C-alpha positions as YAML, in Angstrom:
chain: A
units: angstrom
residues:
- id: 1
  name: MET
  ca: [-19.59, -11.16, 23.88]
- id: 2
  name: LYS
  ca: [-17.01, -11.92, 21.25]
- id: 3
  name: PHE
  ca: [-17.58, -12.13, 17.51]
- id: 4
  name: ILE
  ca: [-15.35, -12.45, 14.47]
- id: 5
  name: ILE
  ca: [-15.48, -10.58, 11.16]
- id: 6
  name: LEU
  ca: [-13.90, -11.94, 7.99]
- id: 7
  name: SER
  ca: [-14.14, -9.82, 4.86]
- id: 8
  name: ASP
  ca: [-13.17, -9.91, 1.21]
- id: 9
  name: THR
  ca: [-12.21, -13.56, 1.00]
- id: 10
  name: HIS
  ca: [-12.39, -13.47, -2.84]
- id: 11
  name: VAL
  ca: [-12.43, -17.26, -3.16]
- id: 12
  name: VAL
  ca: [-11.95, -18.69, -6.64]
- id: 13
  name: ALA
  ca: [-12.50, -22.21, -7.96]
- id: 14
  name: PRO
  ca: [-10.04, -24.89, -6.81]
- id: 15
  name: GLY
  ca: [-6.78, -24.71, -8.73]
- id: 16
  name: GLU
  ca: [-7.27, -21.05, -9.65]
- id: 17
  name: LEU
  ca: [-5.61, -17.94, -8.21]
- id: 18
  name: SER
  ca: [-6.86, -14.40, -7.55]
- id: 19
  name: LYS
  ca: [-4.29, -11.62, -7.94]
- id: 20
  name: SER
  ca: [-1.67, -14.44, -7.87]
- id: 21
  name: LEU
  ca: [-3.02, -15.56, -4.48]
- id: 22
  name: ASP
  ca: [-4.49, -18.88, -3.36]
- id: 23
  name: THR
  ca: [-7.43, -17.23, -1.64]
- id: 24
  name: GLY
  ca: [-9.02, -20.54, -0.69]
- id: 25
  name: GLU
  ca: [-5.88, -21.47, 1.22]
- id: 26
  name: ARG
  ca: [-5.90, -18.12, 3.02]
- id: 27
  name: LEU
  ca: [-9.48, -18.68, 4.11]
- id: 28
  name: ARG
  ca: [-8.61, -22.20, 5.25]
- id: 29
  name: LEU
  ca: [-5.80, -20.81, 7.44]
- id: 30
  name: ALA
  ca: [-8.08, -18.10, 8.84]
- id: 31
  name: ILE
  ca: [-10.71, -20.69, 9.77]
- id: 32
  name: ALA
  ca: [-8.12, -22.92, 11.42]
- id: 33
  name: ASP
  ca: [-6.84, -19.96, 13.45]
- id: 34
  name: ILE
  ca: [-10.37, -18.97, 14.53]
- id: 35
  name: ASN
  ca: [-11.19, -22.55, 15.54]
- id: 36
  name: THR
  ca: [-7.99, -22.71, 17.61]
- id: 37
  name: HIS
  ca: [-8.10, -19.31, 19.33]
- id: 38
  name: HIS
  ca: [-11.72, -18.09, 19.18]
- id: 39
  name: ALA
  ca: [-13.96, -21.13, 19.35]
- id: 40
  name: ASP
  ca: [-15.88, -19.32, 22.11]
- id: 41
  name: ALA
  ca: [-17.05, -16.56, 19.74]
- id: 42
  name: ALA
  ca: [-20.80, -16.03, 19.55]
- id: 43
  name: PHE
  ca: [-20.68, -15.87, 15.77]
- id: 44
  name: CYS
  ca: [-18.48, -15.21, 12.76]
- id: 45
  name: VAL
  ca: [-19.64, -12.99, 9.90]
- id: 46
  name: LEU
  ca: [-18.20, -12.96, 6.38]
- id: 47
  name: SER
  ca: [-18.99, -9.45, 5.26]
- id: 48
  name: GLY
  ca: [-19.01, -9.73, 1.49]
- id: 49
  name: ASP
  ca: [-16.89, -10.31, -1.58]
- id: 50
  name: LEU
  ca: [-17.09, -13.94, -0.63]
- id: 51
  name: VAL
  ca: [-15.87, -15.01, -4.07]
- id: 52
  name: ASP
  ca: [-13.95, -13.12, -6.72]
- id: 53
  name: HIS
  ca: [-16.07, -13.54, -9.84]
- id: 54
  name: GLY
  ca: [-19.53, -14.58, -8.63]
- id: 55
  name: ASP
  ca: [-19.21, -18.01, -10.22]
- id: 56
  name: ARG
  ca: [-20.89, -21.21, -9.10]
- id: 57
  name: GLU
  ca: [-17.68, -23.26, -8.79]
- id: 58
  name: ALA
  ca: [-16.20, -20.74, -6.36]
- id: 59
  name: TYR
  ca: [-19.34, -20.74, -4.18]
- id: 60
  name: VAL
  ca: [-19.33, -24.54, -4.06]
- id: 61
  name: TYR
  ca: [-15.68, -24.44, -2.97]
- id: 62
  name: LEU
  ca: [-16.46, -21.71, -0.43]
- id: 63
  name: ARG
  ca: [-19.22, -23.82, 1.10]
- id: 64
  name: GLU
  ca: [-16.80, -26.75, 1.34]
- id: 65
  name: LEU
  ca: [-14.19, -24.58, 3.11]
- id: 66
  name: LEU
  ca: [-16.71, -23.14, 5.56]
- id: 67
  name: GLN
  ca: [-17.77, -26.58, 6.75]
- id: 68
  name: ALA
  ca: [-14.61, -26.60, 8.88]
- id: 69
  name: LEU
  ca: [-15.64, -23.50, 10.85]
- id: 70
  name: THR
  ca: [-16.84, -24.40, 14.34]
- id: 71
  name: VAL
  ca: [-18.30, -20.96, 15.16]
- id: 72
  name: PRO
  ca: [-21.90, -20.07, 14.12]
- id: 73
  name: LEU
  ca: [-21.79, -18.31, 10.76]
- id: 74
  name: ARG
  ca: [-23.48, -15.33, 9.08]
- id: 75
  name: LEU
  ca: [-22.87, -14.58, 5.39]
- id: 76
  name: MET
  ca: [-23.21, -11.25, 3.57]
- id: 77
  name: VAL
  ca: [-22.67, -10.30, -0.07]
- id: 78
  name: GLY
  ca: [-20.40, -7.73, -1.70]
- id: 79
  name: ASN
  ca: [-19.91, -6.22, -5.13]
- id: 80
  name: HIS
  ca: [-17.88, -9.22, -6.37]
- id: 81
  name: ASP
  ca: [-20.72, -11.57, -5.46]
- id: 82
  name: ASP
  ca: [-23.62, -12.67, -7.62]
- id: 83
  name: ARG
  ca: [-26.64, -12.67, -5.32]
- id: 84
  name: ALA
  ca: [-28.68, -15.23, -7.29]
- id: 85
  name: THR
  ca: [-25.82, -17.71, -7.67]
- id: 86
  name: PHE
  ca: [-24.86, -17.27, -4.02]
- id: 87
  name: LEU
  ca: [-28.42, -17.98, -2.86]
- id: 88
  name: ASP
  ca: [-28.64, -21.01, -5.11]
- id: 89
  name: ILE
  ca: [-25.64, -22.59, -3.38]
- id: 90
  name: PHE
  ca: [-26.31, -21.19, 0.11]
- id: 91
  name: ASP
  ca: [-30.06, -21.77, 0.04]
- id: 92
  name: ASP
  ca: [-30.27, -21.74, 3.84]
- id: 93
  name: VAL
  ca: [-29.14, -18.09, 4.16]
- id: 94
  name: ALA
  ca: [-31.72, -15.64, 5.53]
- id: 95
  name: VAL
  ca: [-33.13, -13.04, 3.14]
- id: 96
  name: ASP
  ca: [-35.69, -10.27, 3.57]
- id: 97
  name: ASN
  ca: [-39.10, -10.22, 1.86]
- id: 98
  name: ALA
  ca: [-37.60, -8.63, -1.25]
- id: 99
  name: GLY
  ca: [-34.85, -11.24, -1.59]
- id: 100
  name: PHE
  ca: [-31.98, -9.12, -0.29]
- id: 101
  name: VAL
  ca: [-29.41, -10.86, 1.92]
- id: 102
  name: GLN
  ca: [-30.42, -9.05, 5.10]
- id: 103
  name: SER
  ca: [-31.09, -10.45, 8.57]
- id: 104
  name: VAL
  ca: [-30.87, -9.76, 12.29]
- id: 105
  name: LEU
  ca: [-29.35, -11.61, 15.21]
- id: 106
  name: ASP
  ca: [-30.52, -10.74, 18.71]
- id: 107
  name: THR
  ca: [-27.92, -11.36, 21.42]
- id: 108
  name: PRO
  ca: [-27.69, -10.59, 25.14]
- id: 109
  name: ASP
  ca: [-25.54, -7.59, 24.17]
- id: 110
  name: GLY
  ca: [-27.86, -6.13, 21.54]
- id: 111
  name: ARG
  ca: [-29.23, -6.58, 18.05]
- id: 112
  name: MET
  ca: [-26.86, -7.29, 15.17]
- id: 113
  name: ILE
  ca: [-28.18, -6.16, 11.76]
- id: 114
  name: PHE
  ca: [-26.63, -7.46, 8.56]
- id: 115
  name: LEU
  ca: [-27.28, -5.35, 5.45]
- id: 116
  name: ASP
  ca: [-27.09, -6.00, 1.71]
- id: 117
  name: THR
  ca: [-25.48, -3.00, -0.03]
- id: 118
  name: VAL
  ca: [-24.92, -4.61, -3.43]
- id: 119
  name: ASP
  ca: [-26.00, -2.81, -6.60]
- id: 120
  name: ALA
  ca: [-25.62, -5.49, -9.29]
- id: 121
  name: GLY
  ca: [-22.97, -4.54, -11.85]
- id: 122
  name: ALA
  ca: [-21.56, -1.64, -9.80]
- id: 123
  name: ASP
  ca: [-18.52, -1.51, -7.56]
- id: 124
  name: ASP
  ca: [-19.95, 1.11, -5.23]
- id: 125
  name: GLY
  ca: [-22.88, 0.29, -2.95]
- id: 126
  name: ILE
  ca: [-26.49, 1.32, -2.49]
- id: 127
  name: LEU
  ca: [-29.25, 1.00, 0.08]
- id: 128
  name: CYS
  ca: [-32.44, 1.31, -1.96]
- id: 129
  name: ASN
  ca: [-35.74, 2.43, -0.46]
- id: 130
  name: GLN
  ca: [-36.83, -1.17, 0.16]
- id: 131
  name: ARG
  ca: [-33.67, -1.96, 2.09]
- id: 132
  name: LEU
  ca: [-33.82, 1.29, 4.04]
- id: 133
  name: ALA
  ca: [-37.46, 0.63, 4.97]
- id: 134
  name: TRP
  ca: [-36.51, -2.86, 6.15]
- id: 135
  name: LEU
  ca: [-33.71, -1.39, 8.26]
- id: 136
  name: ARG
  ca: [-35.99, 1.24, 9.80]
- id: 137
  name: ALA
  ca: [-38.47, -1.47, 10.79]
- id: 138
  name: ARG
  ca: [-35.75, -3.60, 12.37]
- id: 139
  name: LEU
  ca: [-34.45, -0.59, 14.31]
- id: 140
  name: ASP
  ca: [-37.98, 0.27, 15.49]
- id: 141
  name: GLU
  ca: [-38.36, -3.28, 16.83]
- id: 142
  name: ALA
  ca: [-35.18, -2.88, 18.86]
- id: 143
  name: ARG
  ca: [-35.57, 0.57, 20.38]
- id: 144
  name: GLN
  ca: [-34.68, -0.76, 23.84]
- id: 145
  name: GLN
  ca: [-31.56, -2.57, 22.60]
- id: 146
  name: PRO
  ca: [-28.13, -1.36, 21.49]
- id: 147
  name: VAL
  ca: [-27.51, -2.08, 17.81]
- id: 148
  name: CYS
  ca: [-24.48, -2.95, 15.68]
- id: 149
  name: LEU
  ca: [-24.73, -2.76, 11.89]
- id: 150
  name: PHE
  ca: [-22.73, -4.71, 9.33]
- id: 151
  name: LEU
  ca: [-22.33, -3.52, 5.71]
- id: 152
  name: HIS
  ca: [-20.02, -4.45, 2.88]
- id: 153
  name: HIS
  ca: [-19.63, -0.88, 1.59]
- id: 154
  name: PRO
  ca: [-18.67, 1.72, 4.20]
- id: 155
  name: PRO
  ca: [-20.91, 4.80, 4.34]
- id: 156
  name: CYS
  ca: [-17.98, 7.07, 5.17]
- id: 157
  name: ASN
  ca: [-14.72, 8.17, 3.59]
- id: 158
  name: ILE
  ca: [-11.46, 6.71, 4.86]
- id: 159
  name: GLY
  ca: [-9.29, 9.35, 3.15]
- id: 160
  name: MET
  ca: [-8.02, 6.99, 0.42]
- id: 161
  name: PRO
  ca: [-8.74, 6.74, -3.33]
- id: 162
  name: VAL
  ca: [-11.15, 3.86, -2.72]
- id: 163
  name: ASP
  ca: [-13.60, 6.39, -1.24]
- id: 164
  name: VAL
  ca: [-15.17, 6.74, -4.70]
- id: 165
  name: LEU
  ca: [-16.50, 3.18, -4.24]
- id: 166
  name: LYS
  ca: [-18.21, 3.57, -0.87]
- id: 167
  name: LEU
  ca: [-21.96, 3.52, -0.19]
- id: 168
  name: ARG
  ca: [-23.57, 5.81, -2.77]
- id: 169
  name: ASN
  ca: [-26.30, 7.23, -0.51]
- id: 170
  name: PRO
  ca: [-24.85, 7.60, 2.98]
- id: 171
  name: GLU
  ca: [-27.19, 10.49, 3.81]
- id: 172
  name: ALA
  ca: [-30.20, 8.19, 3.46]
- id: 173
  name: LEU
  ca: [-28.64, 5.70, 5.85]
- id: 174
  name: LEU
  ca: [-27.80, 8.50, 8.28]
- id: 175
  name: ASP
  ca: [-31.44, 9.60, 8.28]
- id: 176
  name: VAL
  ca: [-32.62, 6.08, 9.19]
- id: 177
  name: LEU
  ca: [-30.01, 5.65, 11.91]
- id: 178
  name: GLY
  ca: [-31.24, 8.82, 13.55]
- id: 179
  name: SER
  ca: [-34.47, 7.01, 14.45]
- id: 180
  name: HIS
  ca: [-32.66, 4.77, 16.95]
- id: 181
  name: PRO
  ca: [-31.22, 5.99, 20.27]
- id: 182
  name: ASP
  ca: [-28.32, 3.53, 20.64]
- id: 183
  name: ILE
  ca: [-26.32, 2.65, 17.52]
- id: 184
  name: ARG
  ca: [-23.10, 1.26, 18.98]
- id: 185
  name: TYR
  ca: [-20.97, 0.43, 15.93]
- id: 186
  name: LEU
  ca: [-20.95, 0.14, 12.15]
- id: 187
  name: PHE
  ca: [-18.65, -2.47, 10.62]
- id: 188
  name: ALA
  ca: [-17.77, -2.52, 6.90]
- id: 189
  name: GLY
  ca: [-15.39, -4.31, 4.57]
- id: 190
  name: HIS
  ca: [-14.67, -3.60, 0.89]
- id: 191
  name: VAL
  ca: [-11.69, -1.26, 1.25]
- id: 192
  name: HIS
  ca: [-9.03, -3.86, 2.20]
- id: 193
  name: HIS
  ca: [-7.72, -1.58, 4.94]
- id: 194
  name: PRO
  ca: [-8.42, -1.48, 8.70]
- id: 195
  name: THR
  ca: [-9.59, 2.00, 9.67]
- id: 196
  name: SER
  ca: [-11.45, 3.58, 12.59]
- id: 197
  name: ILE
  ca: [-13.75, 6.53, 11.79]
- id: 198
  name: ASN
  ca: [-16.13, 8.78, 13.69]
- id: 199
  name: TRP
  ca: [-18.86, 9.43, 11.12]
- id: 200
  name: ASN
  ca: [-21.44, 12.00, 12.16]
- id: 201
  name: GLY
  ca: [-21.05, 10.82, 15.74]
- id: 202
  name: TYR
  ca: [-21.24, 7.11, 14.88]
- id: 203
  name: ALA
  ca: [-18.31, 4.78, 15.48]
- id: 204
  name: CYS
  ca: [-17.38, 3.04, 12.23]
- id: 205
  name: TYR
  ca: [-14.72, 0.46, 11.52]
- id: 206
  name: THR
  ca: [-13.52, -0.92, 8.20]
- id: 207
  name: VAL
  ca: [-11.96, -4.33, 8.62]
- id: 208
  name: GLY
  ca: [-8.86, -5.56, 6.83]
- id: 209
  name: ALA
  ca: [-9.26, -8.17, 4.12]
- id: 210
  name: CYS
  ca: [-8.65, -11.89, 4.42]
- id: 211
  name: THR
  ca: [-6.75, -11.71, 1.12]
- id: 212
  name: TYR
  ca: [-4.56, -8.71, 0.20]
- id: 213
  name: ASN
  ca: [-4.57, -5.27, 1.81]
- id: 214
  name: ALA
  ca: [-3.83, -1.74, 0.65]
- id: 215
  name: GLU
  ca: [-1.11, 0.35, 2.23]
- id: 216
  name: LEU
  ca: [-2.06, 3.75, 3.60]
- id: 217
  name: HIS
  ca: [-2.09, 6.22, 0.74]
- id: 218
  name: VAL
  ca: [-3.97, 9.37, 1.62]
- id: 219
  name: THR
  ca: [-5.97, 10.94, -1.21]
- id: 220
  name: GLY
  ca: [-3.98, 13.77, -2.78]
- id: 221
  name: SER
  ca: [-0.59, 12.42, -1.70]
- id: 222
  name: PRO
  ca: [2.06, 12.07, -4.41]
- id: 223
  name: GLY
  ca: [2.77, 8.68, -5.95]
- id: 224
  name: LEU
  ca: [0.58, 5.61, -6.14]
- id: 225
  name: GLY
  ca: [-0.62, 3.26, -3.43]
- id: 226
  name: HIS
  ca: [0.43, -0.37, -3.30]
- id: 227
  name: ARG
  ca: [-1.38, -3.56, -2.47]
- id: 228
  name: TYR
  ca: [0.37, -6.23, -0.47]
- id: 229
  name: TYR
  ca: [0.16, -9.99, -0.53]
- id: 230
  name: GLY
  ca: [0.20, -9.73, 3.26]
- id: 231
  name: PRO
  ca: [-0.79, -9.12, 5.97]
- id: 232
  name: ALA
  ca: [-4.20, -10.72, 5.89]
- id: 233
  name: TYR
  ca: [-6.70, -10.00, 8.60]
- id: 234
  name: TYR
  ca: [-9.72, -11.02, 10.48]
- id: 235
  name: THR
  ca: [-11.30, -8.82, 13.15]
- id: 236
  name: VAL
  ca: [-12.13, -9.74, 16.73]
- id: 237
  name: ALA
  ca: [-14.81, -7.58, 18.37]
- id: 238
  name: LEU
  ca: [-15.52, -7.66, 22.11]
- id: 239
  name: ILE
  ca: [-18.68, -6.03, 23.39]
- id: 240
  name: GLU
  ca: [-19.29, -5.16, 27.03]
- id: 241
  name: SER
  ca: [-22.08, -3.09, 28.55]
- id: 242
  name: ASN
  ca: [-20.06, 0.12, 28.41]
- id: 243
  name: GLN
  ca: [-17.56, -0.37, 25.62]
- id: 244
  name: THR
  ca: [-16.77, -2.09, 22.33]
- id: 245
  name: MET
  ca: [-13.22, -3.22, 21.60]
- id: 246
  name: VAL
  ca: [-12.04, -4.03, 18.08]
- id: 247
  name: HIS
  ca: [-8.83, -5.85, 17.23]
- id: 248
  name: HIS
  ca: [-7.50, -6.81, 13.82]
- id: 249
  name: HIS
  ca: [-5.43, -9.96, 13.70]
- id: 250
  name: ASP
  ca: [-2.88, -10.94, 11.05]
- id: 251
  name: PHE
  ca: [-3.53, -14.67, 10.92]
- id: 252
  name: LEU
  ca: [-0.71, -15.16, 8.38]
- id: 253
  name: TYR
  ca: [1.91, -14.21, 10.94]
- id: 254
  name: GLY
  ca: [4.23, -17.19, 10.97]
- id: 255
  name: TYR
  ca: [3.63, -17.94, 7.28]
- id: 256
  name: PRO
  ca: [6.25, -15.65, 5.66]
- id: 257
  name: GLU
  ca: [6.03, -17.50, 2.36]
- id: 258
  name: LEU
  ca: [2.37, -16.43, 2.13]
- id: 259
  name: ALA
  ca: [2.82, -12.90, 3.46]
- id: 260
  name: LYS
  ca: [5.80, -11.67, 1.42]
- id: 261
  name: PRO
  ca: [5.48, -7.95, 0.67]
- id: 262
  name: LEU
  ca: [5.19, -8.06, -3.10]
- id: 263
  name: PHE
  ca: [3.78, -4.83, -4.46]
- id: 264
  name: HIS
  ca: [1.07, -4.17, -7.01]
- id: 265
  name: ARG
  ca: [0.40, -0.58, -8.00]
- id: 266
  name: ILE
  ca: [-3.24, 0.29, -7.50]
- id: 267
  name: HIS
  ca: [-3.72, 2.17, -10.77]
- id: 268
  name: GLN
  ca: [-1.55, 0.05, -13.05]
- id: 269
  name: ASP
  ca: [-2.75, -3.38, -11.98]
- id: 270
  name: PHE
  ca: [-6.14, -3.08, -10.28]
- id: 271
  name: GLY
  ca: [-7.52, 0.39, -11.02]
- id: 272
  name: LEU
  ca: [-9.79, 1.35, -8.13]
- id: 273
  name: THR
  ca: [-11.83, -1.85, -8.02]
- id: 274
  name: THR
  ca: [-11.71, -3.72, -4.71]
...
């Protein structure tokens, strides 16, 4: 089974820019590339920070852009999103009984679980007791199936300054995951950097952003990290019975005018907010 992950699209209203980028145009190009090369994917998930400022005009524009996608779609929210405004525009999106944007998708290759890690007004993430209880119940239902989890905020460090903005209570998530015998993969966004991590024995992957990405700058290293206008990524995941393969794809390759390596210093221009 193949599926696609897009993260951190940061769409703004038509005619506006985010960090000097036309993020709507980048999403349009990503969708066109997916339709051309991966129309056979089982689904595509947008794993949060769908828009940049949580505003209604941006969500309306996002919905318009997504109409071109030919692959079945799952939407998640991130810290830049406003859950209520999002659900007003995307009123067909699945939510749990408490109104969190959480759902499952059962496939021939296992159960996919999509989590809502947003803590309104905060840049780091949280899985409250309600969301953790929901997750435990969904894992209990699928004890005979392998499971993949999707979060906006990673539960683990990636060794970069953005680690201060990860999931706030990873130990609570770890406790719930221990109730299931076959957690195959955890996928997260948020950090604008593709990274592979073994976290307490679980395979985790942070996907690169559809917009700008951060260069590798290990915490404690001298100097400041930069953020680049390109590359911009989506992730292709391939699941077989005995392995999971993850590829990140720079869909802006061939568009040098959109992927020029202009630098923005992380502290001077953006702080640590992603």
